[in-house]
N, C-alpha and C positions, 0 to 999 in steps of 0.2 A: 243850927248848922245849914249853910247854903250849899246846894248841889249844883255844880257847874260842869261836871264831866260825865259822860256816858261810855260805857264799854260795850262794844258790839262784838259778839264771837262769830268769826267767819273762818274757823280752821278745820271744821269737820270734813269728812270725806263725801257726805251726802249719799250714803249708801242706799237709803230708801228710794232714791230717784235714779238709780242706776238703770240702763246704761247712759242716760242723759247727762249724768254728772261725771262720767269717766274722764272727760277732758275739760268740760265747762264747769267752773265752780257753781254749786247750787245757788249761791246768793246772786249769781248774775242771770239766772233763768228769768226770762221776762214775764212780768205780770202786765198784760196789754202791751205797752211799748216801752216799759221801764224795767230794769232789773229789780228783783225783790228787795235787795238791800237799800235801794234808794227810798222805798217807803219807810224803812226803818229809821234811816237818817233824817228824813222829813219829820217823822214823829217826834224825834229828839229835839229838833230845832223848834217845832211848834209847841214843845213842852218848856221852852225856855232854857235849854241847855246849850252852853256856849262851845264846848270842846268835846270832840269825838275821838275815841281811841278804837281802832278796829284791830282785833287779834286775828292774825292770818297764819298760814303754814305753808310749807313747800308745796308748790303747784297752784298757789292762790295769787300769784303776781298779778293776774288779770283784775282782780278786785282793786288793787292799788292803782292799776292803769286806768281803770274806769273813772277814778276820781282825780286823775291827773288831766293835764292839758294836751290836746292833740292839735297843735298849730296848723299843720297842713290841712286838716279836715275842716277847721274853721275857716281858712283861707278860701277853700273850695266852696263852702257854703256861701261865704260872703261874695265871691265872684259870681255865683249863680243867683244872687239876690234872695236866697232862701232864708230870710230872717228868723222865721218861726223855729226851724230846726237849728239854726245857729244859736239862738237864745237857749234852746233846751240843751244843746251840747255844752255850751258855756256854763250853764247852771250846775253841771255835774262837778266842776272843780271850784266854782264860786260859792256853792251852797253852804259849806261848813269849813271850820278849822279842824282838819282830820289828821291824826298821826296813826302810824301803823306799827304794831308790835308783833314779833314772830314767835309762835309757840313751836319749839323745836322738836317736840314729840307729842303724840296724842296721849294725854294723860288724864282726860276727864274735864268736865266744866270747871271744877275748882282749880285744877292745874292751870287751865287757860286763863282764869281770872288772875291767878298769882303771877302769870307771865306779864301782866300789865301793872304790877305793883309799883314799880318805880315811876311809870308814867302818871299814875293817879296820885301817889304820895299819901299823906295821912289826911285824906278828905273823904267825905261821903261821895257816893257816885251811884249811877244808874247801870244795871246790867241788862242787856237785851239779847235775847236769842232770836235771830232773824227768821227761823223757821215759822214762828208765830207772827203773822200779819194780822193786825187788829184794826178793824174799821170802827172807830169811836169818835164822838164829839161831846166833850173835849177829848183830846188824845188819851190813850190808855196810861202812858207815862206821866202826863199832867195829873191824871186822877190819883195815881200812886204817889206822886210827889206831894199832893195835897194831905194825904194820909201821913206821910213822913213829917211834913211841917207840923202837923197836929200833935204827933207823939214823940217827935225827935228820936226815932229808933228805927231800925231796919224793918222794911216792909216787903213782903212777897205777894205776888198777884196770884189769886186762885180762882177757880170756877168750879161749879158743881158738875160732877161727872157721873155717869152710870157706874154702879157698883161693879159690874163685870169688867170695867175698864181701868180699875185701880192699878192693875199690874203694869200699866204704861206710864204711870205718874208717881211723883213724890206726893204724899198725902200727909195733911196736917192734922194734928189734934190741938183743939183750942176752945176757948170760951168766948162768947160775944162780948165785944168792948164798946161797940157803937153800931149803927146801922151799916151792915155789910163789912164791918171790921171785927177781926178776932184777935185775941191775945193767944199766941201759940205757945203750947207747953210741950209739944213733941212733933217729931217728923219721922215718916217711914218711907223709905224708897221702894216703889213698885211693890206693895204688899198684895197678898191674895185677898180677894174681896172679903172673905170672912175674918181677915186679920186687919183690914183698913180701919183706922180710927175715926174716919169720917168720909164723907163724899166730896171733900174739897181738895181737888188736885191743883198742884203748882203748875203754872204756865209761865212763859219766858219773859217776865218783867219783874225786876227786883230793884229795890233801893237798899244799898248797904252802908252802914257806917264803916269807918277804917278797921273797926274790931273784926271784920270778917277775915282779914289777912292773918291776925293772930289766931283765929279759929282754924283757918286752913292749915296753918303750921302745926297744930295739934291733931289734924285729921289723918287717919291711916287710910291707905288704899282699900278699896272694896274687893269683892270677890273677883271683879274683872281686872283688878290691878289698877284701876283708876281712881282719882280723887273726886268723889261725888259732892256737888254743891249742897245736896240735902244733908249729908253727913257733916259738912262744914257748919251748916246752919244750926245743927244740933249741938255742936261744940260752942257756937256763938251763944246759945241759950244759957250756957254755964256763966256767962259774964254779963249779959245784958238782955233786955227784953226784945222780942221779935213779934211783929204783927203780920197778919194776912189780911188781904182786902180783895173783895170782888169788885169788878168794874162794870160800868155800862158800856156795852159794845159787842161786836161779833168777832170771834177769833177764828182764823183759818190756819190749820197746819199745813203750810206750804212745803214742808219737808217730805210729803208723801203725795202721790198723784192725785187722788180725789180732792184733797184740800186745796191743792194748787189749782186745779180746774175750777173749783167753787169760788176761790179768791178772785181768779181772773175774770169770771162772770160778774161778780158783784162790783168789782172796781171798773169794768168796762160799762156796766149799767149806770154807774155814777158819773160817767164822762158824757157831757153834751154831744160831743162829736161822734160818740159810738152808740149812745143809749137807744136812739130811735130805731136804727136799722137792726141793732142786735135784738131789741125787743120783738120787732116784726119777725126776725128769723126764728127766735125761740118759740113764738106763737105758731109759726108754721110747722116747726119741728114737733111740737106737742100733738098736732093733728096728723102727723105723718105715720105711715106704716112702720117706719123705723122705731118711732117712740112707742107704738103699740106693742110691737113685737118685743121690745126691750122691757116693757112694763110687764108683759106676760111672763117673760122669762125670770123677772125679779120675783114675781108672786110664786111661780113654781119652785124657785129656789128656797123660799121661806117656808114652804109646806114641810 
């Protein structure tokens, strides 16, 4: 099975980043000088995916507009001779074949995936949660697709997490199938540490066979009234194998403030036009009274 489509979910409210996301979609918050969702689309393209489907919701029209053409702006930049910015602006609408699907109500991740069912058809596809920005070479999606090609079965991306944080993740139960690959036998959504079947938490990259849609159809809403993708994967296990894989790379949860700041710093340090000055600034900051007082406050809070 060849994977040619990716679904990016951009319908959530972004409550963890309020009030910044009260009006601006969280997917458009900038990391350095590009919105976060551009890094996700770029990862898709670098992984060999040809078609991108973005699931949006009411109040997310700006996401669609970002990937559209703004002729007046291009003309202005062209008149000014600002070819560098002109190329970057044009790239946003030239970079991919993007279709948009509307999720008409907030019903959970599985509900959002089901909103794209007709656009995907009976094909395998990549599912991406844009809060998770992953710095990796090769791209995280490409690493996951390699596992999919090997096993011809759905694959979920996992990483090892501290036991005390299992209440924030879906957690797998599985047995080793290969280096960094596990055959999944069960999944638990946000278990208490003492109930977690492992320390392998699910993060925002998946490759699904079309069977996930049949599984979603058999999934009942959870306690919150939403359709959880972890529950749908449990139903998928009734019909076909499911694998989990860890990847090489660094993940940032940009859906919360600290992860967003950390991601911006690393991405800026990877940019030749920012790295030198930012490195010097951070070195000065480490030697400043502000850093020492903050460090002392942190140590006091840990006592």
